C-alpha positions in Angstrom: 112.8 95.7 76.8 112.8 96.5 80.4 116.6 96.5 80.7 116.7 98.9 77.8 114.2 101.0 79.5 116.3 101.0 82.7 119.5 102.1 80.9 117.5 104.9 79.3 116.1 106.2 82.8 119.7 105.6 84.6 121.6 107.5 81.7 118.9 109.9 80.5 120.2 109.4 77.0 118.2 111.0 74.0 116.3 108.5 71.8 115.4 109.4 68.3 111.6 109.1 67.9 109.4 109.9 65.1 107.8 113.4 65.0 104.6 112.8 67.1 103.8 116.4 67.6 100.4 116.3 65.9 97.3 115.5 68.1 96.2 112.5 66.1 99.6 110.9 66.4 99.6 111.6 70.1 96.6 109.6 70.4 97.8 106.8 68.4 100.8 106.6 70.5 98.7 106.6 73.9 96.5 103.6 72.3 99.5 101.8 71.2 101.3 102.0 74.8 97.9 100.9 76.3 97.9 97.8 73.9 101.5 97.0 74.8 101.3 97.4 78.4 98.3 95.1 78.5 100.6 92.6 77.0 103.0 92.5 79.7 103.1 89.9 82.6 102.3 91.0 86.0 106.1 90.6 86.9 106.9 92.9 83.9 104.3 95.5 84.9 105.7 95.8 88.4 109.2 96.0 87.2 108.1 98.8 84.8 106.2 100.6 87.6 109.3 100.4 89.7 111.3 102.0 87.1 108.9 104.7 86.3 108.2 105.7 89.8 111.5 105.4 91.6 111.4 107.2 94.7 107.9 108.5 94.2 106.3 105.2 94.8 104.9 106.1 98.2 103.1 109.2 96.6 101.7 107.3 93.8 100.2 104.5 96.0 98.8 107.1 98.1 97.1 108.7 95.2 95.6 105.4 94.4 94.5 104.9 98.0 92.6 108.2 97.8 90.4 107.0 95.2 89.3 103.7 97.2 86.0 103.6 98.9 85.9 104.2 102.6 85.5 100.5 103.3 88.3 99.7 101.2 90.6 102.0 102.9 89.6 100.8 106.3 90.5 97.3 105.2 93.8 98.4 103.7 94.8 100.3 106.8 94.2 97.0 109.0 96.3 95.1 106.8 99.1 97.6 106.7 98.9 97.9 110.5 99.3 94.0 110.5 102.2 93.9 108.3 104.1 96.7 110.0 103.4 95.5 113.6 105.7 92.4 113.4 104.0 90.5 116.1 105.8 87.6 117.4 103.1 85.0 116.5 103.0 86.4 112.9 106.7 86.1 112.6 107.3 82.7 114.2 104.8 80.8 112.0 106.1 77.5 110.3 104.8 78.4 106.8 105.3 81.5 104.9 101.9 83.1 103.9 101.1 85.2 100.8 99.7 88.6 101.2 96.4 88.9 99.6 92.8 90.7 99.8 90.2 87.9 99.3 86.5 88.2 100.1 85.5 85.2 102.4 82.9 83.9 104.7 83.9 82.1 108.3 81.6 79.9 110.0 82.2 79.8 113.8 80.2 79.1 116.9 77.0 78.5 114.8 77.4 82.0 113.0 78.4 82.9 109.6 80.5 86.1 109.0 82.0 87.9 106.2 85.7 88.7 106.2 88.8 89.4 104.1 91.7 86.9 104.0 94.6 89.2 104.5 97.4 86.4 104.1 97.0 82.7 103.3 99.2 79.6 102.8 98.2 75.8 102.4 98.3 75.5 106.0 96.6 78.4 107.4 95.3 82.1 106.9 94.8 85.5 108.6 91.5 86.9 108.4 90.3 90.7 109.0 87.3 90.6 111.5 86.4 92.2 114.6 83.4 90.0 115.6 84.8 88.4 118.9 86.2 85.1 117.5 87.8 83.2 120.4 91.1 81.2 120.4 90.5 77.4 120.3 87.2 77.7 118.4 86.6 75.4 115.3 85.9 77.1 112.1 85.2 76.8 108.4 86.7 79.3 105.8 84.8 79.6 102.6 86.2 81.5 99.5 86.7 81.1 95.7 90.2 80.5 94.2 91.5 83.7 92.7 92.9 81.6 89.7 89.9 79.3 89.0 87.1 80.7 90.9 86.7 77.3 92.4 84.7 77.3 95.6 86.8 76.1 98.5 86.0 75.3 102.2 88.8 74.9 104.7 88.3 73.4 108.2 90.4 74.7 110.9 90.9 76.2 114.3 91.4 79.8 115.7 95.1 79.7 116.8 95.2 83.6 117.8 92.9 86.3 117.9 93.2 90.1 118.3 91.1 93.1 117.9 91.5 93.3 114.1 91.5 89.8 113.1 92.4 86.2 113.8 94.9 83.4 112.6 93.6 80.0 111.4 95.4 76.8 111.3 93.8 74.7 108.8 93.1 71.1 109.5 94.6 68.3 107.2 93.3 69.5 104.1 92.8 67.2 100.9 95.8 67.3 98.5 93.5 69.0 95.7 92.7 72.0 97.7 96.3 72.4 99.0 97.3 72.3 95.4 94.8 74.9 94.3 96.1 77.4 97.0 99.6 76.7 96.1 98.9 77.3 92.3 98.0 81.0 93.1 100.4 81.6 96.2 103.3 80.1 94.4 102.8 81.9 90.9 101.8 85.4 92.1 103.8 87.9 93.9 100.8 89.4 95.8 97.3 88.3 95.4 94.8 91.3 95.5 91.7 89.9 93.9 88.2 90.5 95.7 85.9 87.6 94.9 82.5 87.0 96.0 81.9 83.7 98.0 
């Protein structure tokens, strides 16, 4: 289906379609399109979006950003700054992390703080927080799995910290928890789900 659509957009070929000029037929087509789009996999939806937008991707994303709340915009801005800054520590990590936006809580120095996980792997995570976390501190990161909603708690250590966030290296985690993280990081291109803890 998507390859046919790709050919249509590239060749701009005329396609014979039934006459949908009447208003009732127009609504029928819109409803059918919604139904069909809802049946696509996430990967198919992303491919379709790229086909439809082509060189207008930035404009489209920015229109979506305008509709976010002020807090969501700030979180997104911090994540984009992190992605585009290419810090040496960020690039040299041993395990590739998956970009995400997951609501979490972190326990550090007898305090429990709310944060967002901005990227994660079975071995560590980058969190968005500006609450003065210090390198070397032991910590626990608590969140729910985007796939199963199962509550997860990972013990770890702060390995780097900056004004916008901190990197956590997980201690030896049990295989079941590692499997849960791998189940959503291996199957999703990006995880943009905000879960309550």
